[in-house]
Gaussian input, Z-matrix of N, CA and C with variables (Angstrom, degrees):
# hf/3-21g

backbone

0 1
 N
 C     1     B1
 C     2     B2     1     A1
 N     3     B3     2     A2     1     D1
 C     4     B4     3     A3     2     D2
 C     5     B5     4     A4     3     D3
 N     6     B6     5     A5     4     D4
 C     7     B7     6     A6     5     D5
 C     8     B8     7     A7     6     D6
 N     9     B9     8     A8     7     D7
 C    10    B10     9     A9     8     D8
 C    11    B11    10    A10     9     D9
 N    12    B12    11    A11    10    D10
 C    13    B13    12    A12    11    D11
 C    14    B14    13    A13    12    D12
 N    15    B15    14    A14    13    D13
 C    16    B16    15    A15    14    D14
 C    17    B17    16    A16    15    D15
 N    18    B18    17    A17    16    D16
 C    19    B19    18    A18    17    D17
 C    20    B20    19    A19    18    D18
 N    21    B21    20    A20    19    D19
 C    22    B22    21    A21    20    D20
 C    23    B23    22    A22    21    D21
 N    24    B24    23    A23    22    D22
 C    25    B25    24    A24    23    D23
 C    26    B26    25    A25    24    D24
 N    27    B27    26    A26    25    D25
 C    28    B28    27    A27    26    D26
 C    29    B29    28    A28    27    D27
 N    30    B30    29    A29    28    D28
 C    31    B31    30    A30    29    D29
 C    32    B32    31    A31    30    D30
 N    33    B33    32    A32    31    D31
 C    34    B34    33    A33    32    D32
 C    35    B35    34    A34    33    D33
 N    36    B36    35    A35    34    D34
 C    37    B37    36    A36    35    D35
 C    38    B38    37    A37    36    D36
 N    39    B39    38    A38    37    D37
 C    40    B40    39    A39    38    D38
 C    41    B41    40    A40    39    D39
 N    42    B42    41    A41    40    D40
 C    43    B43    42    A42    41    D41
 C    44    B44    43    A43    42    D42
 N    45    B45    44    A44    43    D43
 C    46    B46    45    A45    44    D44
 C    47    B47    46    A46    45    D45
 N    48    B48    47    A47    46    D46
 C    49    B49    48    A48    47    D47
 C    50    B50    49    A49    48    D48
 N    51    B51    50    A50    49    D49
 C    52    B52    51    A51    50    D50
 C    53    B53    52    A52    51    D51
 N    54    B54    53    A53    52    D52
 C    55    B55    54    A54    53    D53
 C    56    B56    55    A55    54    D54
 N    57    B57    56    A56    55    D55
 C    58    B58    57    A57    56    D56
 C    59    B59    58    A58    57    D57
 N    60    B60    59    A59    58    D58
 C    61    B61    60    A60    59    D59
 C    62    B62    61    A61    60    D60
 N    63    B63    62    A62    61    D61
 C    64    B64    63    A63    62    D62
 C    65    B65    64    A64    63    D63
 N    66    B66    65    A65    64    D64
 C    67    B67    66    A66    65    D65
 C    68    B68    67    A67    66    D66
 N    69    B69    68    A68    67    D67
 C    70    B70    69    A69    68    D68
 C    71    B71    70    A70    69    D69
 N    72    B72    71    A71    70    D70
 C    73    B73    72    A72    71    D71
 C    74    B74    73    A73    72    D72
 N    75    B75    74    A74    73    D73
 C    76    B76    75    A75    74    D74
 C    77    B77    76    A76    75    D75
 N    78    B78    77    A77    76    D76
 C    79    B79    78    A78    77    D77
 C    80    B80    79    A79    78    D78
 N    81    B81    80    A80    79    D79
 C    82    B82    81    A81    80    D80
 C    83    B83    82    A82    81    D81
 N    84    B84    83    A83    82    D82
 C    85    B85    84    A84    83    D83
 C    86    B86    85    A85    84    D84
 N    87    B87    86    A86    85    D85
 C    88    B88    87    A87    86    D86
 C    89    B89    88    A88    87    D87
 N    90    B90    89    A89    88    D88
 C    91    B91    90    A90    89    D89
 C    92    B92    91    A91    90    D90
 N    93    B93    92    A92    91    D91
 C    94    B94    93    A93    92    D92
 C    95    B95    94    A94    93    D93
 N    96    B96    95    A95    94    D94
 C    97    B97    96    A96    95    D95
 C    98    B98    97    A97    96    D96
 N    99    B99    98    A98    97    D97
 C   100   B100    99    A99    98    D98
 C   101   B101   100   A100    99    D99
 N   102   B102   101   A101   100   D100
 C   103   B103   102   A102   101   D101
 C   104   B104   103   A103   102   D102
 N   105   B105   104   A104   103   D103
 C   106   B106   105   A105   104   D104
 C   107   B107   106   A106   105   D105
 N   108   B108   107   A107   106   D106
 C   109   B109   108   A108   107   D107
 C   110   B110   109   A109   108   D108
 N   111   B111   110   A110   109   D109
 C   112   B112   111   A111   110   D110
 C   113   B113   112   A112   111   D111
 N   114   B114   113   A113   112   D112
 C   115   B115   114   A114   113   D113
 C   116   B116   115   A115   114   D114
 N   117   B117   116   A116   115   D115
 C   118   B118   117   A117   116   D116
 C   119   B119   118   A118   117   D117
 N   120   B120   119   A119   118   D118
 C   121   B121   120   A120   119   D119
 C   122   B122   121   A121   120   D120
 N   123   B123   122   A122   121   D121
 C   124   B124   123   A123   122   D122
 C   125   B125   124   A124   123   D123
 N   126   B126   125   A125   124   D124
 C   127   B127   126   A126   125   D125
 C   128   B128   127   A127   126   D126
 N   129   B129   128   A128   127   D127
 C   130   B130   129   A129   128   D128
 C   131   B131   130   A130   129   D129
 N   132   B132   131   A131   130   D130
 C   133   B133   132   A132   131   D131
 C   134   B134   133   A133   132   D132
 N   135   B135   134   A134   133   D133
 C   136   B136   135   A135   134   D134
 C   137   B137   136   A136   135   D135
 N   138   B138   137   A137   136   D136
 C   139   B139   138   A138   137   D137
 C   140   B140   139   A139   138   D138
 N   141   B141   140   A140   139   D139
 C   142   B142   141   A141   140   D140
 C   143   B143   142   A142   141   D141
 N   144   B144   143   A143   142   D142
 C   145   B145   144   A144   143   D143
 C   146   B146   145   A145   144   D144
 N   147   B147   146   A146   145   D145
 C   148   B148   147   A147   146   D146
 C   149   B149   148   A148   147   D147
 N   150   B150   149   A149   148   D148
 C   151   B151   150   A150   149   D149
 C   152   B152   151   A151   150   D150
 N   153   B153   152   A152   151   D151
 C   154   B154   153   A153   152   D152
 C   155   B155   154   A154   153   D153
 N   156   B156   155   A155   154   D154
 C   157   B157   156   A156   155   D155
 C   158   B158   157   A157   156   D156
 N   159   B159   158   A158   157   D157
 C   160   B160   159   A159   158   D158
 C   161   B161   160   A160   159   D159
 N   162   B162   161   A161   160   D160
 C   163   B163   162   A162   161   D161
 C   164   B164   163   A163   162   D162

   B1=1.4611
   B2=1.5307
   B3=1.3354
   B4=1.4614
   B5=1.5267
   B6=1.3160
   B7=1.4548
   B8=1.5266
   B9=1.2979
   B10=1.4586
   B11=1.5244
   B12=1.3099
   B13=1.4693
   B14=1.5306
   B15=1.3296
   B16=1.4625
   B17=1.5272
   B18=1.3243
   B19=1.4630
   B20=1.5214
   B21=1.3135
   B22=1.4701
   B23=1.5251
   B24=1.3254
   B25=1.4631
   B26=1.5269
   B27=1.3269
   B28=1.4712
   B29=1.5226
   B30=1.3243
   B31=1.4588
   B32=1.5283
   B33=1.3321
   B34=1.4719
   B35=1.5205
   B36=1.3195
   B37=1.4580
   B38=1.5355
   B39=1.3120
   B40=1.4700
   B41=1.5212
   B42=1.3215
   B43=1.4599
   B44=1.5233
   B45=1.3376
   B46=1.4639
   B47=1.5238
   B48=1.3301
   B49=1.4698
   B50=1.5214
   B51=1.3350
   B52=1.4707
   B53=1.5229
   B54=1.3282
   B55=1.4658
   B56=1.5213
   B57=1.3219
   B58=1.4684
   B59=1.5244
   B60=1.3264
   B61=1.4704
   B62=1.5235
   B63=1.3304
   B64=1.4552
   B65=1.5294
   B66=1.3179
   B67=1.4656
   B68=1.5250
   B69=1.3224
   B70=1.4616
   B71=1.5299
   B72=1.3144
   B73=1.4803
   B74=1.5182
   B75=1.3441
   B76=1.4631
   B77=1.5269
   B78=1.3387
   B79=1.4703
   B80=1.5165
   B81=1.3237
   B82=1.4653
   B83=1.5223
   B84=1.3388
   B85=1.4709
   B86=1.5232
   B87=1.3385
   B88=1.4577
   B89=1.5206
   B90=1.3262
   B91=1.4606
   B92=1.5187
   B93=1.3320
   B94=1.4639
   B95=1.5267
   B96=1.3168
   B97=1.4636
   B98=1.5232
   B99=1.3044
   B100=1.4647
   B101=1.5286
   B102=1.3224
   B103=1.4626
   B104=1.5259
   B105=1.3327
   B106=1.4646
   B107=1.5262
   B108=1.3318
   B109=1.4637
   B110=1.5178
   B111=1.2769
   B112=1.4567
   B113=1.5167
   B114=1.3071
   B115=1.4572
   B116=1.5232
   B117=1.3352
   B118=1.4694
   B119=1.5209
   B120=1.3263
   B121=1.4544
   B122=1.5235
   B123=1.3269
   B124=1.4580
   B125=1.5198
   B126=1.3204
   B127=1.4545
   B128=1.5176
   B129=1.3399
   B130=1.4568
   B131=1.5236
   B132=1.3406
   B133=1.4704
   B134=1.5240
   B135=1.2897
   B136=1.4603
   B137=1.5188
   B138=1.3039
   B139=1.4677
   B140=1.5233
   B141=1.3272
   B142=1.4604
   B143=1.5285
   B144=1.3102
   B145=1.4553
   B146=1.5226
   B147=1.3243
   B148=1.4577
   B149=1.5195
   B150=1.3278
   B151=1.4547
   B152=1.5283
   B153=1.3212
   B154=1.4551
   B155=1.5228
   B156=1.3391
   B157=1.4662
   B158=1.5188
   B159=1.3232
   B160=1.4653
   B161=1.5097
   B162=1.3154
   B163=1.4518
   B164=1.4486
   A1=109.36
   A2=115.97
   A3=121.56
   A4=108.31
   A5=116.22
   A6=119.53
   A7=110.17
   A8=114.63
   A9=120.34
   A10=111.26
   A11=117.43
   A12=120.24
   A13=111.13
   A14=116.34
   A15=119.21
   A16=110.62
   A17=117.43
   A18=121.13
   A19=110.64
   A20=116.63
   A21=120.85
   A22=110.16
   A23=116.72
   A24=120.94
   A25=110.88
   A26=116.99
   A27=121.39
   A28=110.38
   A29=116.92
   A30=120.94
   A31=110.76
   A32=116.65
   A33=119.82
   A34=111.53
   A35=116.33
   A36=120.56
   A37=110.75
   A38=117.25
   A39=121.19
   A40=110.47
   A41=117.67
   A42=120.52
   A43=111.10
   A44=116.46
   A45=120.99
   A46=110.82
   A47=116.10
   A48=119.77
   A49=111.26
   A50=116.74
   A51=120.59
   A52=109.53
   A53=117.46
   A54=121.10
   A55=111.35
   A56=116.41
   A57=120.66
   A58=111.19
   A59=117.15
   A60=120.61
   A61=110.12
   A62=117.55
   A63=120.96
   A64=110.34
   A65=117.13
   A66=120.36
   A67=111.19
   A68=116.97
   A69=120.70
   A70=110.71
   A71=116.87
   A72=120.16
   A73=110.88
   A74=116.58
   A75=119.77
   A76=110.31
   A77=116.26
   A78=119.78
   A79=110.70
   A80=117.28
   A81=121.02
   A82=110.55
   A83=117.13
   A84=119.99
   A85=110.94
   A86=117.02
   A87=120.08
   A88=110.91
   A89=116.51
   A90=119.62
   A91=111.09
   A92=116.65
   A93=121.03
   A94=110.18
   A95=117.63
   A96=121.28
   A97=110.10
   A98=116.95
   A99=121.14
   A100=110.24
   A101=117.43
   A102=121.26
   A103=111.27
   A104=117.67
   A105=120.69
   A106=112.85
   A107=117.65
   A108=119.95
   A109=113.12
   A110=119.41
   A111=120.21
   A112=108.27
   A113=117.53
   A114=121.26
   A115=109.90
   A116=118.95
   A117=120.87
   A118=112.83
   A119=118.49
   A120=120.28
   A121=111.53
   A122=118.42
   A123=120.21
   A124=111.71
   A125=118.82
   A126=121.58
   A127=112.56
   A128=117.69
   A129=120.83
   A130=109.78
   A131=118.14
   A132=119.02
   A133=110.36
   A134=115.65
   A135=119.39
   A136=108.40
   A137=117.79
   A138=121.63
   A139=110.30
   A140=118.25
   A141=120.86
   A142=111.01
   A143=118.22
   A144=121.06
   A145=111.44
   A146=117.43
   A147=119.67
   A148=112.08
   A149=118.09
   A150=120.83
   A151=112.40
   A152=118.16
   A153=120.33
   A154=110.05
   A155=118.01
   A156=119.71
   A157=111.35
   A158=116.42
   A159=121.45
   A160=111.89
   A161=119.35
   A162=120.97
   A163=112.39
   D1=136.89
   D2=-179.68
   D3=-88.63
   D4=134.11
   D5=179.01
   D6=-73.24
   D7=163.20
   D8=-178.09
   D9=-61.84
   D10=-43.43
   D11=-179.11
   D12=-66.07
   D13=-36.11
   D14=178.20
   D15=-68.81
   D16=-37.02
   D17=176.86
   D18=-63.65
   D19=-41.73
   D20=177.93
   D21=-63.22
   D22=-42.82
   D23=179.42
   D24=-61.64
   D25=-44.06
   D26=179.85
   D27=-64.74
   D28=-42.26
   D29=-179.73
   D30=-63.07
   D31=-43.58
   D32=178.83
   D33=-64.53
   D34=-38.81
   D35=177.97
   D36=-63.37
   D37=-42.48
   D38=178.40
   D39=-65.04
   D40=-42.41
   D41=179.09
   D42=-62.84
   D43=-39.28
   D44=178.01
   D45=-63.14
   D46=-43.02
   D47=178.97
   D48=-64.04
   D49=-42.42
   D50=178.91
   D51=-62.30
   D52=-44.66
   D53=178.89
   D54=-59.88
   D55=-41.06
   D56=179.30
   D57=-64.43
   D58=-42.36
   D59=-179.89
   D60=-66.39
   D61=-42.91
   D62=179.34
   D63=-61.98
   D64=-43.55
   D65=179.29
   D66=-64.75
   D67=-39.84
   D68=178.91
   D69=-64.38
   D70=-42.74
   D71=178.95
   D72=-66.28
   D73=-37.84
   D74=178.71
   D75=-63.91
   D76=-43.47
   D77=177.85
   D78=-61.78
   D79=-41.32
   D80=-179.99
   D81=-63.34
   D82=-42.35
   D83=178.62
   D84=-64.22
   D85=-41.28
   D86=179.83
   D87=-64.61
   D88=-41.97
   D89=178.20
   D90=-64.89
   D91=-40.07
   D92=179.18
   D93=-64.82
   D94=-44.10
   D95=179.00
   D96=-64.38
   D97=-38.98
   D98=179.23
   D99=-65.91
   D100=-39.66
   D101=179.49
   D102=-66.83
   D103=-35.02
   D104=-175.53
   D105=-81.90
   D106=-40.21
   D107=-170.76
   D108=-126.37
   D109=6.45
   D110=-171.04
   D111=85.01
   D112=-168.55
   D113=-176.98
   D114=-76.91
   D115=112.91
   D116=-177.86
   D117=-68.77
   D118=-20.06
   D119=-178.66
   D120=-76.73
   D121=-18.19
   D122=-179.73
   D123=-71.14
   D124=-31.31
   D125=-176.75
   D126=-82.84
   D127=-19.22
   D128=-179.24
   D129=-85.59
   D130=137.09
   D131=176.89
   D132=-71.53
   D133=147.42
   D134=176.03
   D135=-78.76
   D136=171.16
   D137=-179.29
   D138=-60.88
   D139=-38.86
   D140=179.93
   D141=-66.13
   D142=-40.07
   D143=-179.33
   D144=-68.54
   D145=-37.06
   D146=-177.02
   D147=-73.28
   D148=-17.03
   D149=-178.90
   D150=-90.61
   D151=-13.39
   D152=-178.58
   D153=-79.96
   D154=146.65
   D155=179.01
   D156=-66.63
   D157=148.23
   D158=-175.85
   D159=-78.91
   D160=-18.21
   D161=-172.79
   D162=-97.18

């Protein structure tokens, strides 16, 4: 039988691994998008730009 503290430790370790994989995949997608089209963040307006009046 696994103790409660050991179960918590295993769960945290699994969550950390999942977070690492998700971050790695996100970085790979960003690099792939950057390689195909240039930097996609340059074409999007920032929050400050979108709040300014157009006229």
